[in-house]
NULUMRO-701202 format. One record per residue (C-alpha): x, y, z. Coordinates in Angstrom, 2 decimals. Example, Ala and Ser with C-alpha at 12.3 -4.5 7.8 and 13.67 -1.06 7.14 Angstrom:
% residues 2
@x = 12.30	y = -4.50	z = 7.80;
@x = 13.67	y = -1.06	z = 7.14;
***
This chain:
% residues 477
@x = 61.49	y = 50.67	z = 248.31;
@x = 61.24	y = 47.56	z = 246.15;
@x = 64.03	y = 45.41	z = 245.12;
@x = 63.45	y = 46.51	z = 241.57;
@x = 63.94	y = 50.20	z = 242.32;
@x = 67.04	y = 49.51	z = 244.20;
@x = 68.42	y = 47.87	z = 241.06;
@x = 68.64	y = 50.48	z = 238.28;
@x = 69.48	y = 49.61	z = 234.68;
@x = 73.10	y = 49.85	z = 233.46;
@x = 73.45	y = 52.02	z = 230.38;
@x = 76.51	y = 52.44	z = 228.06;
@x = 76.50	y = 55.00	z = 225.38;
@x = 79.14	y = 55.12	z = 222.59;
@x = 79.54	y = 56.64	z = 219.10;
@x = 78.76	y = 54.26	z = 216.39;
@x = 79.07	y = 56.60	z = 213.32;
@x = 78.27	y = 60.17	z = 212.38;
@x = 75.36	y = 61.33	z = 214.51;
@x = 74.86	y = 57.85	z = 215.49;
@x = 74.80	y = 56.46	z = 218.97;
@x = 75.02	y = 52.99	z = 220.24;
@x = 73.04	y = 52.37	z = 223.40;
@x = 73.57	y = 49.27	z = 225.48;
@x = 71.10	y = 48.58	z = 228.23;
@x = 71.21	y = 45.98	z = 230.86;
@x = 68.12	y = 45.44	z = 232.84;
@x = 68.92	y = 43.65	z = 236.12;
@x = 67.14	y = 40.17	z = 236.68;
@x = 65.04	y = 41.54	z = 239.60;
@x = 63.43	y = 43.93	z = 237.09;
@x = 63.03	y = 41.16	z = 234.56;
@x = 61.25	y = 38.95	z = 236.94;
@x = 59.06	y = 41.73	z = 238.23;
@x = 58.02	y = 42.61	z = 234.56;
@x = 57.27	y = 38.98	z = 233.77;
@x = 55.28	y = 38.56	z = 237.00;
@x = 53.22	y = 41.70	z = 236.09;
@x = 52.58	y = 40.39	z = 232.63;
@x = 51.12	y = 37.00	z = 233.94;
@x = 49.23	y = 38.63	z = 236.79;
@x = 47.51	y = 40.94	z = 234.23;
@x = 46.72	y = 37.95	z = 232.14;
@x = 45.29	y = 35.78	z = 235.15;
@x = 42.99	y = 38.64	z = 235.71;
@x = 41.52	y = 38.87	z = 232.27;
@x = 42.09	y = 35.44	z = 230.63;
@x = 38.85	y = 33.53	z = 229.72;
@x = 39.60	y = 29.72	z = 229.37;
@x = 36.78	y = 27.15	z = 228.96;
@x = 36.09	y = 25.20	z = 232.19;
@x = 37.48	y = 28.05	z = 234.51;
@x = 35.86	y = 31.25	z = 236.04;
@x = 37.56	y = 34.28	z = 235.01;
@x = 40.41	y = 35.04	z = 237.23;
@x = 40.82	y = 31.57	z = 238.47;
@x = 42.75	y = 29.87	z = 235.54;
@x = 45.72	y = 27.84	z = 237.00;
@x = 49.05	y = 29.65	z = 236.52;
@x = 50.71	y = 26.59	z = 234.89;
@x = 47.97	y = 26.31	z = 232.17;
@x = 48.41	y = 30.08	z = 231.46;
@x = 52.13	y = 29.63	z = 230.99;
@x = 51.56	y = 26.66	z = 228.86;
@x = 49.02	y = 28.24	z = 226.64;
@x = 50.10	y = 31.86	z = 226.41;
@x = 53.79	y = 31.79	z = 227.81;
@x = 55.52	y = 32.87	z = 224.50;
@x = 53.13	y = 35.69	z = 223.84;
@x = 53.24	y = 37.06	z = 227.33;
@x = 57.10	y = 36.97	z = 227.35;
@x = 57.14	y = 38.73	z = 224.06;
@x = 54.81	y = 41.37	z = 225.26;
@x = 56.77	y = 41.75	z = 228.65;
@x = 59.96	y = 42.01	z = 226.63;
@x = 58.76	y = 44.83	z = 224.44;
@x = 57.30	y = 46.88	z = 227.33;
@x = 60.62	y = 46.43	z = 229.20;
@x = 62.63	y = 47.43	z = 226.18;
@x = 60.42	y = 50.49	z = 225.51;
@x = 60.55	y = 51.67	z = 229.08;
@x = 64.29	y = 51.11	z = 229.48;
@x = 65.12	y = 52.85	z = 226.26;
@x = 62.94	y = 55.92	z = 227.07;
@x = 64.58	y = 56.11	z = 230.47;
@x = 68.00	y = 55.87	z = 228.89;
@x = 67.18	y = 58.80	z = 226.51;
@x = 66.12	y = 60.94	z = 229.39;
@x = 69.08	y = 60.09	z = 231.74;
@x = 71.70	y = 60.32	z = 229.08;
@x = 70.23	y = 63.37	z = 227.38;
@x = 70.04	y = 61.80	z = 223.96;
@x = 67.98	y = 63.46	z = 221.26;
@x = 66.89	y = 60.87	z = 218.66;
@x = 65.82	y = 61.78	z = 215.13;
@x = 64.76	y = 58.36	z = 214.17;
@x = 63.59	y = 55.08	z = 215.57;
@x = 66.12	y = 52.77	z = 217.20;
@x = 67.38	y = 49.75	z = 215.27;
@x = 69.27	y = 46.72	z = 216.16;
@x = 73.02	y = 46.83	z = 215.05;
@x = 73.69	y = 45.22	z = 211.71;
@x = 73.70	y = 41.43	z = 212.09;
@x = 72.30	y = 41.51	z = 215.70;
@x = 69.12	y = 39.76	z = 216.76;
@x = 66.86	y = 40.59	z = 219.50;
@x = 67.69	y = 38.67	z = 222.75;
@x = 65.14	y = 36.34	z = 224.52;
@x = 63.68	y = 37.36	z = 227.96;
@x = 64.16	y = 34.78	z = 230.68;
@x = 63.34	y = 34.66	z = 234.29;
@x = 66.25	y = 34.97	z = 236.77;
@x = 68.67	y = 36.42	z = 234.14;
@x = 69.80	y = 40.01	z = 233.35;
@x = 68.43	y = 41.18	z = 230.00;
@x = 70.86	y = 43.23	z = 227.87;
@x = 70.07	y = 44.75	z = 224.41;
@x = 71.94	y = 47.16	z = 222.22;
@x = 70.40	y = 49.56	z = 219.69;
@x = 71.64	y = 52.19	z = 217.38;
@x = 69.83	y = 55.44	z = 216.97;
@x = 70.44	y = 58.53	z = 214.82;
@x = 70.74	y = 61.68	z = 216.85;
@x = 70.57	y = 65.43	z = 216.53;
@x = 74.24	y = 66.45	z = 215.19;
@x = 76.25	y = 68.62	z = 217.52;
@x = 77.39	y = 71.95	z = 216.29;
@x = 77.68	y = 75.60	z = 217.08;
@x = 75.47	y = 78.23	z = 215.25;
@x = 77.29	y = 80.57	z = 212.91;
@x = 77.00	y = 84.34	z = 213.39;
@x = 73.86	y = 85.56	z = 211.50;
@x = 73.44	y = 89.10	z = 212.52;
@x = 73.99	y = 91.60	z = 209.70;
@x = 73.68	y = 88.97	z = 207.06;
@x = 73.60	y = 90.52	z = 203.55;
@x = 70.52	y = 89.77	z = 201.60;
@x = 69.07	y = 90.81	z = 198.29;
@x = 65.28	y = 91.50	z = 197.84;
@x = 63.83	y = 91.10	z = 194.40;
@x = 61.51	y = 93.97	z = 193.58;
@x = 58.89	y = 94.25	z = 190.75;
@x = 56.05	y = 96.45	z = 189.73;
@x = 53.06	y = 94.44	z = 188.58;
@x = 52.31	y = 95.36	z = 184.92;
@x = 49.52	y = 94.67	z = 182.58;
@x = 51.50	y = 91.71	z = 181.04;
@x = 51.67	y = 89.97	z = 184.31;
@x = 47.91	y = 90.31	z = 184.59;
@x = 47.56	y = 88.82	z = 181.24;
@x = 49.66	y = 85.92	z = 182.18;
@x = 47.55	y = 85.32	z = 185.23;
@x = 44.43	y = 85.39	z = 182.92;
@x = 45.98	y = 82.66	z = 180.74;
@x = 46.69	y = 80.50	z = 183.74;
@x = 43.31	y = 80.92	z = 185.19;
@x = 41.81	y = 80.17	z = 181.59;
@x = 43.09	y = 76.62	z = 182.07;
@x = 42.44	y = 76.27	z = 185.81;
@x = 38.82	y = 77.44	z = 185.26;
@x = 38.40	y = 75.84	z = 181.92;
@x = 35.75	y = 73.15	z = 181.09;
@x = 37.22	y = 69.53	z = 180.63;
@x = 35.63	y = 67.61	z = 177.79;
@x = 36.03	y = 63.96	z = 177.34;
@x = 38.30	y = 62.69	z = 174.47;
@x = 39.17	y = 59.50	z = 172.96;
@x = 42.51	y = 60.53	z = 171.22;
@x = 44.97	y = 60.85	z = 169.74;
@x = 46.43	y = 62.94	z = 172.53;
@x = 48.12	y = 66.34	z = 172.31;
@x = 50.16	y = 68.40	z = 174.95;
@x = 48.27	y = 69.21	z = 178.21;
@x = 45.62	y = 66.41	z = 177.64;
@x = 44.98	y = 64.58	z = 180.91;
@x = 44.61	y = 60.77	z = 181.27;
@x = 43.18	y = 58.56	z = 183.83;
@x = 44.11	y = 54.75	z = 183.98;
@x = 45.05	y = 51.69	z = 185.76;
@x = 48.78	y = 51.40	z = 186.69;
@x = 50.52	y = 48.11	z = 187.86;
@x = 53.92	y = 48.69	z = 189.14;
@x = 56.71	y = 46.00	z = 189.32;
@x = 60.23	y = 46.04	z = 190.23;
@x = 62.10	y = 44.89	z = 187.07;
@x = 62.75	y = 41.21	z = 187.06;
@x = 60.10	y = 40.50	z = 189.60;
@x = 56.59	y = 39.31	z = 188.52;
@x = 55.16	y = 40.33	z = 191.90;
@x = 53.02	y = 43.46	z = 191.78;
@x = 54.53	y = 45.99	z = 194.03;
@x = 51.79	y = 48.70	z = 193.76;
@x = 48.44	y = 48.83	z = 191.85;
@x = 45.89	y = 51.89	z = 191.42;
@x = 42.85	y = 52.16	z = 189.33;
@x = 43.16	y = 56.03	z = 189.21;
@x = 46.63	y = 57.04	z = 188.06;
@x = 46.70	y = 60.55	z = 186.50;
@x = 49.06	y = 61.42	z = 183.58;
@x = 49.39	y = 64.69	z = 181.72;
@x = 50.96	y = 64.86	z = 178.33;
@x = 53.88	y = 67.24	z = 178.82;
@x = 54.01	y = 70.55	z = 176.90;
@x = 56.72	y = 71.07	z = 174.33;
@x = 58.58	y = 73.35	z = 176.69;
@x = 58.85	y = 70.60	z = 179.29;
@x = 61.14	y = 68.74	z = 176.94;
@x = 59.24	y = 65.48	z = 177.25;
@x = 59.45	y = 65.28	z = 181.07;
@x = 56.52	y = 64.98	z = 183.41;
@x = 55.40	y = 63.58	z = 186.82;
@x = 53.84	y = 60.17	z = 186.87;
@x = 52.97	y = 58.21	z = 190.12;
@x = 55.01	y = 60.90	z = 192.08;
@x = 58.13	y = 60.51	z = 190.05;
@x = 59.74	y = 62.58	z = 187.20;
@x = 59.91	y = 60.62	z = 184.01;
@x = 61.59	y = 61.36	z = 180.87;
@x = 59.91	y = 60.73	z = 177.46;
@x = 56.30	y = 60.92	z = 178.65;
@x = 55.55	y = 62.88	z = 175.46;
@x = 56.62	y = 60.09	z = 173.14;
@x = 54.94	y = 57.50	z = 175.52;
@x = 51.64	y = 59.25	z = 175.11;
@x = 52.00	y = 60.49	z = 171.55;
@x = 49.22	y = 59.19	z = 169.17;
@x = 47.61	y = 57.12	z = 171.96;
@x = 43.88	y = 56.82	z = 172.60;
@x = 41.69	y = 55.49	z = 175.32;
@x = 41.79	y = 51.81	z = 175.89;
@x = 45.67	y = 51.57	z = 174.89;
@x = 48.06	y = 50.06	z = 177.28;
@x = 51.75	y = 51.39	z = 177.58;
@x = 54.81	y = 50.43	z = 179.33;
@x = 56.65	y = 53.07	z = 181.46;
@x = 60.10	y = 52.41	z = 182.74;
@x = 61.75	y = 54.46	z = 185.36;
@x = 64.22	y = 54.26	z = 188.16;
@x = 63.34	y = 54.56	z = 191.79;
@x = 65.24	y = 57.69	z = 193.20;
@x = 68.10	y = 56.70	z = 195.66;
@x = 66.59	y = 58.90	z = 198.34;
@x = 62.91	y = 58.00	z = 197.81;
@x = 60.91	y = 57.82	z = 201.00;
@x = 59.69	y = 54.22	z = 200.17;
@x = 62.97	y = 52.35	z = 200.78;
@x = 62.14	y = 49.18	z = 198.75;
@x = 62.28	y = 51.12	z = 195.40;
@x = 65.33	y = 53.05	z = 196.07;
@x = 67.53	y = 52.83	z = 193.05;
@x = 65.46	y = 49.98	z = 191.67;
@x = 64.48	y = 49.89	z = 188.04;
@x = 60.61	y = 49.97	z = 187.87;
@x = 58.26	y = 48.89	z = 185.16;
@x = 54.77	y = 50.18	z = 185.00;
@x = 51.89	y = 48.81	z = 182.89;
@x = 49.47	y = 51.68	z = 182.30;
@x = 46.10	y = 51.11	z = 180.76;
@x = 44.34	y = 54.42	z = 179.81;
@x = 40.64	y = 54.17	z = 180.88;
@x = 39.65	y = 58.00	z = 180.18;
@x = 41.05	y = 61.25	z = 178.98;
@x = 40.01	y = 64.88	z = 178.63;
@x = 41.00	y = 67.98	z = 177.20;
@x = 40.47	y = 71.50	z = 178.81;
@x = 38.81	y = 74.15	z = 176.85;
@x = 40.17	y = 77.45	z = 178.29;
@x = 37.79	y = 79.73	z = 179.85;
@x = 37.20	y = 83.29	z = 178.34;
@x = 37.83	y = 86.33	z = 180.28;
@x = 34.11	y = 86.88	z = 180.68;
@x = 33.79	y = 83.54	z = 182.09;
@x = 36.79	y = 84.02	z = 184.50;
@x = 35.25	y = 87.37	z = 185.69;
@x = 31.86	y = 85.57	z = 186.37;
@x = 33.71	y = 82.88	z = 188.33;
@x = 35.60	y = 85.34	z = 190.35;
@x = 32.61	y = 87.49	z = 191.03;
@x = 33.31	y = 90.73	z = 189.20;
@x = 31.25	y = 92.48	z = 186.58;
@x = 33.68	y = 94.22	z = 184.24;
@x = 37.08	y = 93.56	z = 182.79;
@x = 38.61	y = 96.53	z = 184.52;
@x = 37.50	y = 95.04	z = 187.92;
@x = 38.99	y = 91.70	z = 186.88;
@x = 42.30	y = 93.28	z = 186.15;
@x = 42.24	y = 95.22	z = 189.38;
@x = 41.33	y = 92.04	z = 191.34;
@x = 44.08	y = 89.92	z = 189.66;
@x = 46.52	y = 92.83	z = 190.13;
@x = 45.87	y = 92.76	z = 193.82;
@x = 46.38	y = 88.84	z = 193.91;
@x = 49.68	y = 89.21	z = 192.08;
@x = 50.91	y = 91.98	z = 194.43;
@x = 50.15	y = 89.75	z = 197.46;
@x = 51.74	y = 86.68	z = 195.78;
@x = 54.79	y = 88.81	z = 194.84;
@x = 55.15	y = 89.90	z = 198.48;
@x = 54.98	y = 86.35	z = 199.64;
@x = 57.53	y = 85.21	z = 197.02;
@x = 59.78	y = 88.18	z = 197.99;
@x = 59.65	y = 86.94	z = 201.65;
@x = 60.41	y = 83.39	z = 200.69;
@x = 63.19	y = 84.57	z = 198.46;
@x = 64.74	y = 86.31	z = 201.58;
@x = 64.26	y = 83.17	z = 203.83;
@x = 65.87	y = 80.96	z = 201.15;
@x = 68.98	y = 83.23	z = 201.09;
@x = 69.04	y = 83.00	z = 205.00;
@x = 68.80	y = 79.12	z = 204.76;
@x = 71.52	y = 79.04	z = 201.95;
@x = 74.03	y = 81.23	z = 203.95;
@x = 73.48	y = 79.46	z = 207.33;
@x = 74.15	y = 76.13	z = 205.70;
@x = 77.38	y = 77.64	z = 204.00;
@x = 78.65	y = 78.93	z = 207.27;
@x = 78.87	y = 75.82	z = 209.40;
@x = 79.72	y = 72.16	z = 208.75;
@x = 78.90	y = 69.02	z = 210.78;
@x = 78.45	y = 65.38	z = 210.24;
@x = 75.05	y = 64.20	z = 209.16;
@x = 73.61	y = 60.68	z = 209.79;
@x = 74.76	y = 58.25	z = 207.13;
@x = 71.53	y = 56.64	z = 206.83;
@x = 68.69	y = 58.77	z = 205.37;
@x = 65.51	y = 57.04	z = 206.86;
@x = 62.25	y = 56.79	z = 205.25;
@x = 60.84	y = 58.86	z = 207.88;
@x = 63.34	y = 61.70	z = 207.28;
@x = 62.64	y = 61.59	z = 203.53;
@x = 59.01	y = 61.75	z = 203.99;
@x = 59.32	y = 64.47	z = 206.48;
@x = 61.30	y = 66.62	z = 204.03;
@x = 58.82	y = 66.17	z = 201.22;
@x = 55.99	y = 67.08	z = 203.59;
@x = 57.93	y = 70.19	z = 204.53;
@x = 58.13	y = 71.19	z = 200.81;
@x = 54.55	y = 70.36	z = 200.09;
@x = 53.17	y = 72.43	z = 202.85;
@x = 55.64	y = 75.36	z = 201.90;
@x = 54.20	y = 75.32	z = 198.40;
@x = 50.55	y = 75.07	z = 199.51;
@x = 50.95	y = 77.96	z = 201.78;
@x = 52.32	y = 80.02	z = 199.00;
@x = 49.18	y = 79.12	z = 196.85;
@x = 50.69	y = 76.62	z = 194.39;
@x = 48.01	y = 74.34	z = 193.20;
@x = 47.97	y = 70.52	z = 193.80;
@x = 49.31	y = 69.55	z = 190.20;
@x = 52.25	y = 71.90	z = 190.42;
@x = 53.04	y = 70.76	z = 193.90;
@x = 53.04	y = 67.11	z = 192.84;
@x = 55.35	y = 67.92	z = 189.92;
@x = 57.84	y = 69.75	z = 192.15;
@x = 57.72	y = 66.88	z = 194.57;
@x = 58.63	y = 64.52	z = 191.74;
@x = 61.58	y = 66.68	z = 191.01;
@x = 62.67	y = 66.68	z = 194.60;
@x = 62.48	y = 62.76	z = 194.77;
@x = 64.74	y = 62.66	z = 191.78;
@x = 67.29	y = 64.88	z = 193.39;
@x = 70.87	y = 63.72	z = 193.92;
@x = 72.08	y = 62.41	z = 197.40;
@x = 74.04	y = 65.72	z = 197.84;
@x = 70.92	y = 67.90	z = 197.46;
@x = 68.99	y = 65.53	z = 199.82;
@x = 71.66	y = 65.77	z = 202.50;
@x = 71.92	y = 69.58	z = 202.10;
@x = 68.20	y = 69.87	z = 202.86;
@x = 68.68	y = 67.57	z = 205.83;
@x = 71.45	y = 69.63	z = 207.00;
@x = 69.13	y = 72.77	z = 206.69;
@x = 66.64	y = 70.93	z = 208.81;
@x = 68.90	y = 70.57	z = 211.81;
@x = 70.30	y = 74.07	z = 211.38;
@x = 66.74	y = 75.56	z = 211.50;
@x = 65.78	y = 73.50	z = 214.56;
@x = 68.85	y = 74.71	z = 216.37;
@x = 68.15	y = 78.21	z = 215.50;
@x = 64.58	y = 78.16	z = 216.70;
@x = 65.74	y = 76.57	z = 219.87;
@x = 68.31	y = 79.30	z = 220.41;
@x = 65.91	y = 82.04	z = 219.67;
@x = 63.09	y = 80.45	z = 221.79;
@x = 60.82	y = 80.59	z = 218.80;
@x = 57.59	y = 78.50	z = 219.01;
@x = 54.42	y = 78.14	z = 217.07;
@x = 51.13	y = 79.23	z = 218.85;
@x = 47.89	y = 77.49	z = 218.40;
@x = 46.70	y = 80.76	z = 216.77;
@x = 49.48	y = 80.81	z = 214.35;
@x = 48.86	y = 76.97	z = 213.36;
@x = 45.14	y = 77.82	z = 212.83;
@x = 45.97	y = 80.74	z = 210.73;
@x = 48.36	y = 78.79	z = 208.56;
@x = 45.75	y = 76.08	z = 208.13;
@x = 43.31	y = 78.73	z = 207.03;
@x = 45.76	y = 80.23	z = 204.62;
@x = 46.31	y = 76.66	z = 203.09;
@x = 42.77	y = 76.04	z = 202.97;
@x = 41.94	y = 79.35	z = 201.03;
@x = 44.80	y = 78.45	z = 198.38;
@x = 43.12	y = 75.07	z = 197.86;
@x = 39.45	y = 76.32	z = 197.96;
@x = 38.26	y = 74.21	z = 200.79;
@x = 36.95	y = 75.12	z = 204.29;
@x = 39.47	y = 75.49	z = 207.08;
@x = 37.74	y = 72.71	z = 209.26;
@x = 38.08	y = 70.34	z = 206.31;
@x = 41.62	y = 71.20	z = 205.93;
@x = 42.41	y = 70.66	z = 209.55;
@x = 40.67	y = 67.35	z = 209.46;
@x = 42.74	y = 66.24	z = 206.57;
@x = 45.95	y = 67.28	z = 208.28;
@x = 44.95	y = 65.71	z = 211.46;
@x = 44.02	y = 62.41	z = 209.62;
@x = 47.43	y = 62.27	z = 208.04;
@x = 49.37	y = 63.39	z = 211.04;
@x = 50.65	y = 66.57	z = 209.53;
@x = 49.59	y = 69.02	z = 212.12;
@x = 53.13	y = 68.91	z = 213.69;
@x = 54.66	y = 69.61	z = 210.35;
@x = 52.50	y = 73.00	z = 210.18;
@x = 53.96	y = 74.01	z = 213.56;
@x = 57.47	y = 73.12	z = 212.33;
@x = 57.04	y = 75.15	z = 209.07;
@x = 56.03	y = 78.20	z = 211.20;
@x = 58.88	y = 77.72	z = 213.57;
@x = 61.23	y = 77.80	z = 210.60;
@x = 59.68	y = 80.81	z = 209.02;
@x = 59.70	y = 82.85	z = 212.30;
@x = 63.28	y = 81.98	z = 212.88;
@x = 64.22	y = 83.07	z = 209.48;
@x = 62.30	y = 86.36	z = 209.89;
@x = 64.21	y = 87.17	z = 212.89;
@x = 67.38	y = 86.75	z = 210.92;
@x = 66.00	y = 88.95	z = 208.18;
@x = 65.01	y = 91.74	z = 210.66;
@x = 68.67	y = 92.18	z = 211.58;
@x = 69.96	y = 91.61	z = 207.94;
@x = 71.37	y = 94.13	z = 205.62;
@x = 69.05	y = 94.22	z = 202.59;
@x = 69.62	y = 95.43	z = 199.08;
@x = 66.98	y = 95.67	z = 196.56;
@x = 67.57	y = 94.16	z = 193.00;
@x = 65.34	y = 94.01	z = 189.88;
@x = 63.12	y = 90.97	z = 189.66;
@x = 64.46	y = 90.34	z = 186.16;
@x = 67.96	y = 89.89	z = 187.38;
@x = 66.74	y = 87.75	z = 190.24;
@x = 64.81	y = 85.51	z = 187.79;
@x = 67.82	y = 84.96	z = 185.59;
@x = 69.68	y = 83.57	z = 188.59;
@x = 66.68	y = 81.50	z = 189.48;
@x = 66.63	y = 79.95	z = 186.13;
@x = 70.39	y = 79.22	z = 186.38;
@x = 70.11	y = 77.58	z = 189.58;
@x = 66.79	y = 75.91	z = 189.11;
@x = 65.70	y = 76.71	z = 192.60;
@x = 64.16	y = 79.52	z = 194.73;
@x = 60.96	y = 81.54	z = 194.34;
@x = 60.47	y = 83.36	z = 190.96;
@x = 59.10	y = 86.87	z = 191.02;
@x = 56.15	y = 87.20	z = 190.23;
@x = 54.87	y = 83.74	z = 191.01;
@x = 52.79	y = 83.27	z = 187.90;
@x = 53.08	y = 80.60	z = 185.37;
@x = 55.74	y = 77.97	z = 186.16;
@x = 56.46	y = 79.15	z = 189.65;
@x = 52.91	y = 79.11	z = 190.81;
@x = 49.56	y = 77.65	z = 190.09;
@x = 49.78	y = 76.92	z = 186.35;
@x = 48.76	y = 73.53	z = 185.08;
@x = 51.69	y = 71.31	z = 185.94;
@x = 52.49	y = 70.39	z = 182.36;
@x = 52.30	y = 74.02	z = 181.26;
@x = 55.03	y = 75.08	z = 183.53;
***
């Protein structure tokens, strides 16, 4: 046994705030010296310095040339290993990356001296799950009627319509592409720039609001009214206080938008829709779409039950949440919502519109969703629910079908963006909620009654999921 292994780290854990732990770690000098020696020994074996053979550079020269960089690398390795060991020994479950306490600076690493560092990290809140067996739930029921099929035909007429270039002036539902330059008001420095920013003129029923650059913006109808290709407009909006990009939270933003192209969609006819779907007659088209709507209704019905489970669980228990909503947590919640909508077949434009609304939500709404995340994680853990590889592959295939892409291409996209883990998390949440539903007391209610409540609350799946609730053009919903 070496001297380093005989000298363990000293760890002190204290409460620094709601769901916030302060971890102070002291690494004894014998471990510090060992880490520094290992770092220089590795450098001595690999360093290439003119005039010396590899592996034969004098130690003094190495320390003079590379000493600061080597010590910095040794310090980071020491902090990382000590932090991970502290988490394991103290059974701490972090939900964010550790940060230095406010006003603190990272200490230096020196030979012959103990190394002490303190960090703060947000952790899983501690609470007891509420009783959930026999939960009262309401299931919206609906027969798919010819009028619902007609609504779906109208939706598809825009989705499958033919876009034609236009110059302007623009009217509702026209789509524009242009260059957007974003600045924080009062700062001339460009914060963000893109050549391909999409904008859609809101429909009259949208009351002038629409998504732009991922944010919900008021007055877009007036901004683009009577404009034409080549025009430049100035759009001002506020960065939502809970946005995943922390630099723009609560900041006034100014966007200079230059319209470089525009198009207007000519709706497809029923005959063209039937041909695209691959059916020969109008009756077969109606039958096909009725089946689609019934499956969508069943999915939305299940979502309605799950949402009630989530809402009632959150109402039955209270616990302290982390005061800081990190960018990672905000981004994770947005991704959760994105995947949920894609799984239900909502098209990309409507997804982005809904995410813009979520970004504009109040801090209370955001923290309510964060609370739900912790509740579902604890529920899944208690029930022993996990997502299998087969379930993940099946969910990816379902999302791929809704987007009209191949499953392997969908998986590649998710892997590239690091979102496979979110798919597994979504499955765990759904399976956990379904366990609760299986032991719930369920009462059927007419979908019309359910939809009135949906409209009043502005949340939850609408039955059936046509038009605004599903894959209609974003500005038409």
